[in-house]
C-alpha positions as CSV (number, residue, x, y, z in Angstrom):
1,M,39.1,-1.4,-7.4
2,T,36.7,-4.3,-7.0
3,A,33.1,-4.3,-8.3
4,A,31.8,-4.2,-4.7
5,A,33.9,-1.2,-3.8
6,S,32.7,0.7,-6.8
7,L,29.2,0.3,-5.5
8,R,30.0,1.8,-2.1
9,V,27.7,4.6,-0.9
10,V,29.6,7.8,-1.6
11,P,28.1,11.2,-0.8
12,G,27.4,13.2,-3.9
13,R,27.7,10.4,-6.5
14,T,25.2,8.3,-4.6
15,D,22.7,11.1,-4.3
16,R,22.8,11.7,-8.0
17,I,22.3,8.0,-8.8
18,V,19.5,7.6,-6.3
19,V,17.7,10.7,-7.5
20,A,18.0,9.6,-11.1
21,V,16.7,6.1,-10.4
22,F,13.9,7.4,-8.2
23,V,12.8,9.9,-10.8
24,A,13.0,7.3,-13.6
25,L,10.9,4.7,-11.7
26,A,8.4,7.3,-10.6
27,A,8.0,8.7,-14.1
28,L,7.5,5.2,-15.5
29,L,4.8,4.4,-13.0
30,L,3.0,7.7,-13.6
31,I,3.0,7.3,-17.4
32,L,1.7,3.7,-17.2
33,A,-0.9,4.6,-14.6
34,L,-2.2,7.5,-16.8
35,L,-2.2,5.4,-20.0
36,W,-3.9,2.5,-18.2
37,R,-6.2,4.3,-15.9
38,V,-9.7,3.2,-15.4
39,P,-11.5,6.0,-17.4
40,M,-14.6,6.5,-15.3
41,M,-16.1,5.8,-11.9
42,L,-16.6,2.0,-11.8
43,W,-17.3,-0.6,-9.1
44,D,-16.8,0.8,-5.6
45,H,-16.0,4.2,-7.1
46,L,-19.6,4.6,-8.0
47,D,-20.3,4.8,-4.2
48,L,-18.8,8.3,-4.3
49,V,-21.7,9.5,-6.5
50,P,-24.2,10.0,-3.7
51,I,-21.5,11.4,-1.4
52,Y,-20.4,13.9,-4.1
53,E,-24.1,14.8,-4.7
54,R,-24.6,15.8,-1.1
55,Y,-21.2,17.6,-1.1
56,L,-22.5,19.7,-4.0
57,Q,-25.6,20.5,-2.1
58,G,-23.6,21.6,0.9
59,A,-25.4,18.9,3.1
60,L,-22.7,16.3,3.5
61,P,-23.1,14.7,7.0
62,I,-20.1,13.5,8.9
63,A,-21.8,10.2,9.2
64,D,-21.3,9.6,5.4
65,L,-17.6,10.1,5.8
66,V,-17.1,7.8,8.7
67,R,-19.5,5.0,7.6
68,I,-17.7,1.6,7.2
69,H,-17.5,0.7,3.5
70,G,-16.6,-2.8,2.7
71,G,-14.8,-3.2,6.1
72,H,-12.9,0.1,5.6
73,L,-13.1,3.6,7.1
74,H,-12.5,5.8,4.0
75,A,-12.9,9.3,5.4
76,G,-9.4,10.4,4.5
77,A,-9.7,9.1,1.0
78,Y,-13.1,10.7,0.5
79,A,-11.6,14.0,1.4
80,V,-9.1,13.6,-1.4
81,L,-11.6,12.2,-3.9
82,L,-14.1,14.9,-3.4
83,V,-11.5,17.6,-4.2
84,T,-10.0,15.7,-7.2
85,T,-13.5,15.0,-8.6
86,D,-14.6,18.6,-8.2
87,L,-11.4,20.0,-9.8
88,S,-11.3,17.6,-12.7
89,H,-15.0,17.5,-13.4
90,G,-15.1,13.8,-12.9
91,A,-12.0,13.0,-15.0
92,T,-10.0,10.2,-13.4
93,W,-6.5,11.3,-14.4
94,L,-6.4,13.7,-11.4
95,D,-7.2,10.8,-9.0
96,V,-4.2,9.0,-10.5
97,V,-2.0,12.0,-9.9
98,A,-3.2,12.4,-6.3
99,S,-2.4,8.7,-5.7
100,M,1.0,9.2,-7.2
101,V,1.7,12.2,-4.8
102,F,1.0,10.0,-1.8
103,L,3.1,7.1,-3.3
104,L,6.0,9.5,-3.8
105,A,5.7,10.6,-0.2
106,Y,5.9,6.9,0.8
107,A,8.8,6.1,-1.5
108,T,10.7,9.2,-0.2
109,V,10.5,7.9,3.3
110,I,11.7,4.4,2.2
111,T,14.6,6.0,0.3
112,M,15.7,8.0,3.3
113,L,15.6,4.8,5.4
114,A,17.5,2.9,2.7
115,L,20.3,5.5,2.7
116,R,20.5,5.4,6.5
117,L,20.7,1.6,6.4
118,A,23.6,1.7,3.8
119,R,25.5,4.1,6.1
120,D,24.8,2.3,9.3
121,R,25.5,-1.2,8.0
122,D,28.0,-0.4,5.3
123,H,25.9,-1.8,2.4
124,G,26.5,-0.9,-1.2
125,L,24.5,1.3,-3.5
126,A,23.0,-1.8,-5.2
127,Y,21.2,-2.6,-1.9
128,V,19.8,0.9,-1.8
129,L,18.5,0.7,-5.4
130,I,16.8,-2.6,-4.8
131,L,14.9,-1.1,-1.8
132,I,13.9,2.0,-3.9
133,A,12.7,-0.4,-6.7
134,F,10.5,-2.1,-4.2
135,A,9.1,1.2,-3.0
136,L,8.2,2.3,-6.6
137,Y,7.2,-1.2,-7.6
138,P,5.0,-1.8,-10.7
139,G,2.8,-3.9,-8.4
140,H,1.3,-0.5,-7.3
141,L,-0.2,-0.1,-10.8
142,A,-3.3,-2.2,-9.9
143,N,-4.1,0.6,-7.4
144,L,-2.7,3.6,-9.2
145,Q,-4.8,3.0,-12.3
146,W,-8.1,3.0,-10.3
147,G,-8.9,6.4,-8.8
148,W,-10.9,4.9,-5.9
149,Q,-7.7,3.3,-4.6
150,V,-6.2,6.6,-3.5
151,A,-7.1,5.2,-0.1
152,V,-4.3,2.7,-0.4
153,F,-1.6,5.4,-0.9
154,V,-2.9,7.7,1.8
155,C,-2.7,4.6,4.1
156,L,0.8,3.6,2.9
157,A,2.2,7.1,3.2
158,G,0.7,7.6,6.7
159,A,1.8,4.1,8.0
160,V,5.4,4.3,6.8
161,A,5.8,7.9,8.0
162,A,4.6,6.8,11.4
163,I,7.0,3.9,11.6
164,A,9.9,6.1,10.4
165,L,9.1,8.7,13.1
166,L,8.9,6.1,15.9
167,S,12.1,4.4,14.9
168,A,14.2,7.6,14.3
169,P,17.7,7.5,15.8
170,V,16.5,10.2,18.3
171,F,12.9,10.0,19.6
172,T,11.1,13.1,20.8
173,A,7.6,13.9,22.0
174,M,7.0,15.9,18.9
175,R,7.9,12.9,16.7
176,G,5.6,10.7,18.8
177,V,2.7,13.1,18.3
178,A,3.4,13.4,14.6
179,A,3.6,9.6,14.2
180,L,0.2,9.3,15.9
181,A,-1.3,11.8,13.5
182,C,0.2,9.9,10.5
183,A,-1.2,6.6,11.9
184,A,-4.6,8.3,12.2
185,C,-4.5,9.3,8.6
186,A,-3.6,5.8,7.5
187,F,-6.4,4.2,9.6
188,A,-8.9,6.8,8.4
189,S,-8.3,5.9,4.8
190,F,-8.0,2.1,4.7
191,A,-8.6,-0.6,7.3
192,I,-5.1,-2.0,6.9
193,G,-3.9,1.2,8.4
194,F,-5.1,-0.2,11.7
195,A,-2.0,-2.5,11.7
196,V,0.4,0.4,12.2
197,L,-1.1,1.0,15.7
198,P,0.0,-2.2,17.4
199,V,3.2,-2.3,15.4
200,G,3.9,1.3,16.6
201,A,3.4,0.3,20.2
202,L,5.8,-2.6,19.7
203,V,8.5,-0.4,18.1
204,L,8.2,2.0,21.1
205,A,8.4,-0.9,23.6
206,L,11.7,-2.0,21.9
207,R,13.4,1.4,22.2
208,R,16.1,1.1,24.9
209,D,17.1,4.8,24.6
210,L,13.9,5.9,26.4
211,T,13.5,5.8,30.1
212,R,11.2,3.1,31.3
213,P,8.4,5.5,32.5
214,A,8.5,7.4,29.1
215,R,8.6,4.2,27.1
216,W,5.6,2.6,28.8
217,A,3.7,5.9,28.8
218,W,4.0,6.0,25.0
219,V,3.2,2.3,24.7
220,A,0.1,3.0,26.7
221,I,-0.9,5.8,24.4
222,W,-0.5,3.7,21.3
223,G,-2.2,0.8,23.0
224,A,-5.2,3.0,23.8
225,A,-5.3,4.2,20.2
226,T,-5.3,0.5,19.1
227,L,-8.3,-0.3,21.2
228,A,-10.2,2.8,20.1
229,A,-9.5,1.9,16.4
230,A,-10.5,-1.7,17.0
231,W,-13.8,-0.5,18.5
232,L,-14.5,1.7,15.4
233,L,-13.9,-1.2,13.1
234,H,-15.8,-3.8,15.0
235,R,-19.1,-2.8,13.4
236,G,-18.1,-4.4,10.2
237,A,-16.0,-7.2,11.6
238,P,-16.8,-10.8,10.7
239,T,-17.5,-13.5,13.2
240,G,-16.0,-17.0,13.3
241,R,-13.0,-17.9,11.2
242,D,-11.2,-21.1,10.3
243,F,-7.6,-20.5,11.4
244,V,-6.2,-22.8,8.7
245,V,-7.9,-20.8,5.9
246,V,-6.8,-17.5,7.5
247,A,-3.2,-18.7,7.7
248,R,-3.2,-19.9,4.1
249,Y,-4.7,-16.7,3.0
250,A,-2.0,-14.7,4.9
251,L,0.8,-16.7,3.4
252,N,-0.7,-16.3,-0.1
253,F,-0.9,-12.6,0.5
254,L,2.7,-12.3,1.6
255,G,4.1,-14.6,-1.1
256,A,2.3,-12.7,-3.9
257,G,4.5,-9.7,-3.2
258,V,7.3,-11.4,-5.2
259,A,5.5,-14.4,-6.8
260,R,1.9,-13.5,-7.8
261,Y,2.6,-15.3,-11.1
262,A,3.4,-18.6,-9.3
263,T,0.6,-19.3,-6.9
264,D,1.8,-22.7,-5.9
265,P,5.2,-21.8,-4.5
266,A,4.1,-18.3,-3.4
267,P,2.8,-19.3,0.1
268,W,6.0,-21.3,0.8
269,L,8.1,-18.2,-0.1
270,G,5.9,-16.2,2.2
271,A,6.3,-18.7,5.0
272,A,10.1,-18.9,4.6
273,A,10.4,-15.1,4.6
274,L,8.1,-14.8,7.6
275,A,10.1,-17.3,9.7
276,S,13.5,-15.9,8.8
277,G,12.3,-12.3,9.2
278,L,11.0,-13.0,12.7
279,A,14.3,-14.7,13.5
280,F,16.4,-11.8,12.2
281,G,14.1,-9.2,13.9
282,W,14.3,-11.0,17.3
283,R,18.1,-11.5,17.1
284,H,18.8,-7.9,16.3
285,R,15.9,-6.2,18.1
286,A,18.3,-4.2,20.3
287,R,19.8,-2.2,17.4
288,T,18.2,1.1,16.6
289,S,18.9,0.5,12.9
290,T,16.7,-2.6,13.0
291,L,13.6,-0.9,14.3
292,P,12.3,0.8,11.0
293,W,12.7,-2.4,9.0
294,L,11.2,-4.5,11.8
295,G,8.3,-2.1,11.8
296,L,7.8,-2.4,8.0
297,F,8.1,-6.2,8.2
298,L,5.5,-6.5,11.0
299,F,3.2,-4.0,9.3
300,G,3.2,-6.3,6.3
301,V,2.6,-9.3,8.4
302,A,-0.3,-7.6,10.3
303,S,-1.7,-6.4,7.0
304,A,-1.8,-10.0,5.7
305,F,-3.5,-11.4,8.8
306,L,-5.9,-8.5,9.1
307,T,-7.0,-8.9,5.5
308,A,-7.2,-12.7,5.9
309,Y,-9.5,-12.3,9.0
310,G,-11.8,-10.0,7.0
311,R,-11.8,-11.8,3.7
312,A,-10.8,-15.4,3.9
313,G,-14.1,-16.8,5.2
314,D,-16.2,-15.2,2.5
315,Y,-13.8,-15.5,-0.5
316,G,-11.4,-18.3,0.3
317,A,-7.6,-18.3,0.5
318,E,-7.0,-17.8,-3.2
319,Q,-8.5,-14.3,-3.1
320,A,-5.3,-13.2,-1.4
321,F,-3.7,-13.2,-4.9
322,A,-5.8,-10.1,-5.9
323,T,-3.3,-7.8,-7.5
324,R,-4.3,-4.8,-5.5
325,Y,-2.9,-6.4,-2.3
326,V,0.7,-6.3,-3.7
327,S,1.0,-2.7,-2.6
328,F,0.9,-4.0,1.0
329,S,2.8,-7.3,0.6
330,S,5.7,-5.4,-1.0
331,V,6.1,-3.5,2.3
332,F,6.6,-6.9,4.0
333,W,9.4,-7.7,1.5
334,L,11.0,-4.2,2.0
335,G,11.1,-4.9,5.8
336,W,12.5,-8.4,5.2
337,L,15.3,-7.0,3.0
338,G,16.1,-4.4,5.7
339,L,16.2,-7.1,8.4
340,L,18.4,-9.3,6.3
341,A,20.8,-6.4,6.0
342,Q,21.2,-6.5,9.8
343,C,22.9,-10.0,9.7
344,P,26.6,-10.0,10.5
345,R,29.0,-10.1,7.6
346,D,32.1,-11.3,9.5
347,T,32.8,-14.1,7.0
348,R,32.8,-14.5,3.3
349,R,30.0,-17.1,3.7
350,Q,27.8,-14.7,5.5
351,V,28.3,-12.0,2.9
352,R,27.6,-14.5,0.1
353,G,24.4,-15.6,1.9
354,V,23.0,-12.1,2.2
355,R,23.9,-11.3,-1.4
356,C,22.3,-14.5,-2.8
357,A,19.1,-14.1,-0.8
358,T,18.8,-10.5,-1.9
359,A,19.5,-11.3,-5.5
360,A,17.0,-14.2,-5.5
361,V,14.2,-12.0,-4.2
362,A,15.1,-9.2,-6.6
363,V,14.9,-11.7,-9.6
364,L,11.5,-13.0,-8.4
365,A,10.2,-9.5,-7.9
366,T,11.4,-8.5,-11.4
367,F,9.3,-11.4,-13.0
368,N,6.5,-10.4,-10.7
369,A,6.6,-6.8,-11.9
370,V,6.3,-7.8,-15.6
371,H,3.4,-10.1,-14.7
372,L,1.6,-7.3,-12.7
373,M,2.1,-4.8,-15.5
374,K,0.4,-7.2,-17.9
375,K,-2.5,-7.6,-15.4
376,A,-2.8,-3.8,-15.2
377,A,-3.0,-3.5,-19.0
378,V,-5.8,-6.1,-19.1
379,V,-7.8,-4.1,-16.5
380,A,-7.3,-0.9,-18.6
381,A,-8.5,-2.6,-21.8
382,R,-11.5,-4.1,-20.0
383,S,-12.6,-0.9,-18.3
384,Q,-12.1,1.2,-21.4
385,A,-14.4,-1.3,-23.3
386,V,-17.0,-0.9,-20.6
387,A,-16.8,2.9,-20.7
388,D,-17.1,2.9,-24.5
389,T,-20.2,0.5,-24.4
390,I,-21.9,2.8,-21.8
391,R,-21.2,5.9,-23.9
392,R,-22.4,4.3,-27.1
393,T,-25.6,2.6,-25.7
394,Y,-26.8,5.0,-23.0
395,P,-29.6,5.1,-21.9
396,D,-30.2,1.6,-23.1
397,V,-27.1,0.1,-21.5
398,P,-27.2,-3.7,-21.5
399,E,-28.3,-5.2,-18.2
400,H,-25.2,-7.4,-18.0
401,V,-23.0,-4.3,-18.2
402,L,-24.9,-2.6,-15.5
403,A,-24.6,-5.7,-13.3
404,D,-20.9,-5.9,-14.0
405,I,-20.1,-2.3,-13.0
406,Y,-21.9,-2.4,-9.7
407,F,-21.9,-5.8,-8.0
408,D,-24.9,-7.4,-9.7
409,Q,-27.1,-4.4,-8.8
410,P,-28.1,-2.9,-12.2
411,A,-30.8,-0.6,-10.8
412,I,-28.3,1.2,-8.6
413,A,-25.8,1.3,-11.4
414,R,-28.4,2.9,-13.8
415,E,-29.3,5.5,-11.1
416,R,-25.7,6.5,-10.6
417,L,-24.9,6.6,-14.3
418,A,-27.8,9.0,-14.7
419,R,-26.1,11.3,-12.2
420,L,-22.8,11.1,-14.1
421,R,-24.7,11.9,-17.3
422,A,-26.3,14.9,-15.7
423,W,-22.9,16.2,-14.5
424,E,-21.3,15.4,-17.8
425,F,-18.7,13.3,-16.0
426,A,-16.8,10.5,-17.8
427,P,-17.8,8.7,-19.9
428,F,-20.3,11.4,-20.8
429,D,-17.8,14.2,-20.8
430,R,-17.5,16.4,-23.9
431,R,-14.7,15.4,-26.1
432,P,-12.7,17.5,-28.7
433,D,-14.4,15.7,-31.6
434,Q,-17.9,16.3,-30.3
């Protein structure tokens, strides 16, 4: 038996291996995220304080939930954070667990798609495991460790579930409605969720198993949802953007998914994957098996350009290397790997090409994972030091610390720390040694 044959997807054995790898990667992520969690409400998370206060008073207006915050609609994430904050009495570990639950939902959908891909295209178990590793990627730690970023995982879970439903082998009206609900959850938690709406419309337009009237009726519904969401977001939209800077930002964003540690070659990697992925997707667009991976790929592309449009003008193209964006750029690479798997393997050369490209991306991603884990550890140490300083010096917290924890606005930081102190939330919670 050859090595390749031994890695064939075999029912029973494959299921056990997939479950074992999935559980191991998920457990590692959860342990690291809890060990390295941001120990108190910091930075944007402090904006939950006035919302939570009105929630306690029973006077939380809907306007607070749907207000644009930093270019995002966070209503879905607020709903989760209000519950976790209340249940944990301000301890951030429950925020991490909530984020992990949504990440597991996202990773479960990816795993199901990966297994379907292996069956449809006769790929081996190694290909499935690489896709699972991208779904449970250590790059997620930058968001997992910070409770505020539960919005990212609600968005990812909703967006990927919507794409999977729209690209199912058999499309039904019930799946179309469920996909729209998932897309709404994604959009209502993080602005990047908007990207799934036009992508969903395109996936529907490419379905050749639907009658023309049904296909275009669904495309019209998703198109209308896209316009409505765009109208909701336009209040915080920037005006005037340099296309060159936007393009550079987007390529940096995409390349960082596998090469955040190498900022010079990263955009070139992003450009190569973008060009080849578009070619793969166009060539194999008629295959039903292509649609979920094309959807993931285009969602990653749209995420990059949407973020670039909102951030490039104010922060420059280098800001795209922020570690928290890797959760979205990794979706782009997942889609790219799935599209690569659609390529014919009629000759030894084609088989070798697919394997070499997959292995190269896997190696790059492995180095990237180590790099991003180190970054997460640095954030953990820094945030723990800030929490210790606040606990030790309160109420005379140094001005520079106050400015650091809330965007150079020490007066607002002091006011919100006072509320945390009154509620005995972290870092003022009672400890066993007190």
